[in-house]
N, C-alpha and C positions, 0 to 999 in steps of 0.2 A: 774867572768863569771856569766851570765843571761841568762835566758831561756824563752821564752813565748812558749802558745800554741794553735793549730788551729785545731780545729774540724770539722770534713765534718757530717752534721747531716743527708742529704739525700741522700748519695752518690748510697745505697744499696737498696732504698726505692722498687724498681722494686723486688726484691729477695721475698718478704712477701707484696704481695699487698693487702691480705683479711685483714691485720691490719694496713695498712699504706695508705687507702685508704683517710683516715680523717685524719692521721695523718702523723709526720714524723720516720723514722728510731730511733729515735735519742729518741722519747717520748713513744716507744713502751712501755709498761709495763710489768715487769720482778720480780720473786721473792715477790711475797706479797706486796711488798711497794715502787718498785725502779722502775728507768725508765732507758733506754739502756745507756741515756748520762751519768747517775750516773758516771757510771765506769773509761772511759777517763776524768771526772771532777775532780774524787777522785784519779785518779794514778796522774794527775798532781797537784794537791794541795798537796798531801804527798811529792810532789819531788820539792815543793818549786814554784812552777810554778805559780805565783799570777795574770799573764795578759795571759785570754783565750780567742780567739778569734772563734765563733760558726759560721760557713758557712751557711745558710740555702737556702731554692729552695721553698716550697712549702708547704700549710698545717702546719704551723708551731705556729700556735695559742695555741695549747697545750703546746707546748714547752715553749712559751714565758711564760706561766701559770705557769709551772715547774719549770724555773729556777728563772723568775721574779728579783730579785735583784743581786742574786747570795749570800745572807747573808748565807744559810746554806751551803755552802764551803766555808764560810770566803772569798768569792769574791767581797763584796762589800764595794769598796775602792774608793776614792778619785783622786788614781793613780793606773792607771792597771785596775784590777776586768776582769770582765767579759763583753765582746761587742757581739752584736748580727749583725751579718754583713751581707747585703744585696745580693739576689740573681742574682742580673743583670751583664750581662757582655757589658756594655754600653760605657765604655770609648776608646774603643780602635780603633773601624771599626765603621761608620755611618750603616753601613749595620746589625751591631749587636745592633741597638736601640730596645731595649726591649724584649730582648732576654736572655731566662733563661739558665744557665748551662747546658751542655749536659755531660761533663766528671769532672774529677779528675782538667784536667790541665786549664780548663775554670772555674774552682772554684777557683785555684791560683790567676787566671786573674783577677776576682770580686774581690778579695780581698787584691788587690797588694797594696790598701791605706794603711791598717790594716798593711802590712808587712814592708812598708816603714818608716810609725811612730810609729812603737815601736821600743824602746829602747835596746831589747834583742840583746844577742849576739848570740844566736842560736833559733830554731824554731822547737817545738816538734809538727808532724802531727800525727792525729789518725782519725779513722773510730770512727762509734758508732755500728757497728754490731760484734766486737768484745769483748768477754767477759773474761777478765783476773786480775790480782790484780800485777803489776809490778813496781818495784823501778825504775822510770825513771832516778833518779838522778845516778846511776850504768851506765845507758844506754848513759848518756851525757858524763860522766866521761871515759867511756870506747872512746865514738867518740872521745874525745879530745885528750884522750893519744896517739891512734892509730895516728892521722892527718887525718882521711878520709876526705873524700870529702862529705860522705853519708855513714848513718848506718841505717840499717834497722832490726827492732827484727824480728826474724824468730824464727818459732816453728817446731820441727821435730817430725813426725807424723808416725807410722805404720797403716799399713790396718786397723788393728783393731780401730784405734783412728779416721777413718775417719768419718766426719760427712757433706760432703760437697753433695750439689744436683747442685752445677754448676762449672763452670770452676774457679779455683783459681791459684793465682801467685805463681807458683812455683819456686825455686832459686836452682842454684849450687851452691856449697861452696866448695873453694879449701884453700889451703895454708892460714893459716894467716887467716883464716876465712874471706877472701877476694872471695866476690860472681862474680863467672865465668861465668853465665848464666842465663837468667829469662825467661819463657815462662809461658803462662795461658793455663791450660788444667784440665781436672777433672781426679784427680788420681786414679788408678785403682786396682792396686794389687803390687805395691811397696812402701816401706818406702820414703818419700819426706821431704824437707824441704818447707815449705810455708812461705811466707810471712805475716806478722799481719796487715800491712798496717799501724805499728806504725814507723814514719820514723825521725830521728834528721838532721839536718842541719844547717849549719851556715846562718846565716839570710841575709848576701851580697850575699853568692853564690846561695840561692834561688832567690834573686832579680836578678841576673845574669842567673840562669837557666829560668825564668818566661820571659824574656825578648827576649831572645832566641828562646824561642818556641813560643811566637807572631811574630817574625820575620821570622820565617821558615814553620809558620804555623802548626806546632806539633799539634797531638790531643791527641796521647794516652802517659800517664805518664811514665808507666812502658817499652814499646816498644820504644817511641821516645825519652825518657828521658836516664832511666836505662840502657837499652838495648843496647842503641848507644855509650854509655860511660864507658862500662865495661872494654876496655881496655885502656881507657884514663885516666881515675880516679879513686882513690881508693876508690871503693863502698863496704862495708864489712857488716858483718852479727854479731848479736848480738843474740847468742841462748839462747831464753827464755827456762827455766826448768820448770814452775809452769804452775799450772791448766789451762786449755785454752780452749776455746769454739767459734767457729763461727755460728752466726744464718744466713743459706743461706735460708730458706724455713720455712713455717709453720711446716714442720715433725720436722726440725730441732728444731724449737723454742720449740716443745711440747717434744722431746726428751731431752735437755738441761736443761728443765726446771724442767722436772722429775728425771734428775741427783741431783737437789735442797735435795730430800729428803734422800739423804746420806750426815751424818753430817760432812764427812770428808771433801766432796765435797764443803759444806757450810764454813767451817773453811778456806779452800784454796782461796775460794772466795774473802769472805767478810770480812775476819781478817786475812789475811796472814801477818807473822810478824809484827802485831799489828795495819797495815793498815788500816782501815775500810773504808766500801764504805759510803758516805754520800748521802742525799737524803732529798726532800722538808719534812719539819716536818708539821705533822696535828696532831692536837689535835681530838681525837676519843676516844667514849665509849668502857671501854672495850668488848670484845667479851662475848655474854650470852650465855652458854650452858645448855640447858632445863634438866629436868631428866631423858628424852627417848634419850637423844644424846648420840652419840659413834662416839668417832676421832679416827682413827688410823693411824700412819704415816704420819701425814700431816702438811701443814703450813697453819696456819689460821692468818691472820690479826686481826686489831684492828675493831671495830664496829660491828662483823659478829653476826647473831642470829644463832644457830644451832639447831633444833630439830629433827635431824634425823640423819642418816650415813654418815659418811664423811672420805673415804679410801684412801691412798696414792693419794691425791691431793694437791692443793695450792689453798688459798681462800684469795681474795682481801678484801680491805676495806669494809665494807656494804653490804658484801652476808648473803641471807636469805636462810636457807636448809629447808623445811618444815617436818613438821611431818611426817613419815615414809617412806620418800625420801632418796635415797640410791646413793650417789655420789663417782663412784670409778675413780682412773685415770684420773681425770679431772682438768682442770686449768679454774677458776671462776673468771673474773676480776670486778673489783668495781662495787658495786651496783647491782647485778646479785640476782634476786629472784626467787626461786626455788619453787613451790607449793608444796602442800602435795601429797604423796606416788608417788612420779615421780621417775623414773631410769636413771641416766645419767652415760654413761661408755665412757672413752675416749673422751669428747668434751671439745672444749675451747669455753668458751663466752666471747664476746666483753663488754664493761661497759654497764651496764643500759639495761640489757637483761631482759626478764621475760618469765621463763616456766611455763607453767601452770600447774595444779594438774591431778597427771596420765600420766603424757606422760612418753615415751621412747625412750631415745636417746641413739644412740652407735655410735661409731666411731672406730678405731683401730689406734694402737699404730704408726703405719706409716702411718695412715691416718685419723686423728681426725676429728669428725665433730666441725664444727665451725658454729657459730652464731655470725653475725654482730651486731656493735653497736645498743642498741634501739630497737632490734626486740622483737618481740613474736610469742613465738612457743604455 
């Protein structure tokens, strides 16, 4: 049994437009030194999936720079390895010439050459806006043992666990973990089982599925493919029990990032059962803490210069915090420069932001203050 991976890098870019204006969802920075794509890539590599296709759409220059040859994930291989798949769906109808895909099904249609040429028996599909550390080998083994047509990884959530700012795919699960219904809506007050958009399917079945979708003009993967086959096919749920988060907006990105300040959350996400999350290795000098620096309950990457106070915050590489400055409950991305005697509260800065001396900037946990890439305040 062999398996290959297929990652959708842009499928939900519109969920967080503030941070995807110049990059893909897959290349959004997260947790001091990681990118969102590091999580599905690492999950696949730990599960012996060494052929991975990454479906692109637009604004993927930073994604290409981050992935490189794939050597940081042990995917720089002569056979297999990581493949960047072009975004255009031009091979099926003349009217689609030069057209970018608009949904999950069209993205799969544009990747049919990769699907046809890969030699794996099974394919694992995954998005980049879901954060979890999962053993995909267990999912594949369960899929094979059950004889299912398709297996969807699901997560049971109580109302207290909701992080949704938009509609999600909610499933009903019956006997023997068989999915009985699927609907897209925003959960309100009830416990629900949601699909994490991690799917396992036999490669030949996916080829047939894509052909049928093209022939019938289907548009929606969950409604037209899964929903219409629930009675005809054995479509099962694999219940994931570990830590899970879904980045569906800037507010959820902020809230999820703040959870990383809990050591138990970091352990469950970055090293669950010995499965570490890999990322691109960069050589940076150690962070310099001046005599007046005061850092409390924060994550600070290499290459920073801290001369002020940092509390309950996440600082990426190369961040400078000036003398007398107070940074609380903030996320400062790479190479952000904060001058002297500034005061920041619930602020998210993109890369290369400059905040001048004595600035007072404040948001709220439910509406963080965001400063775009390269801006000066």
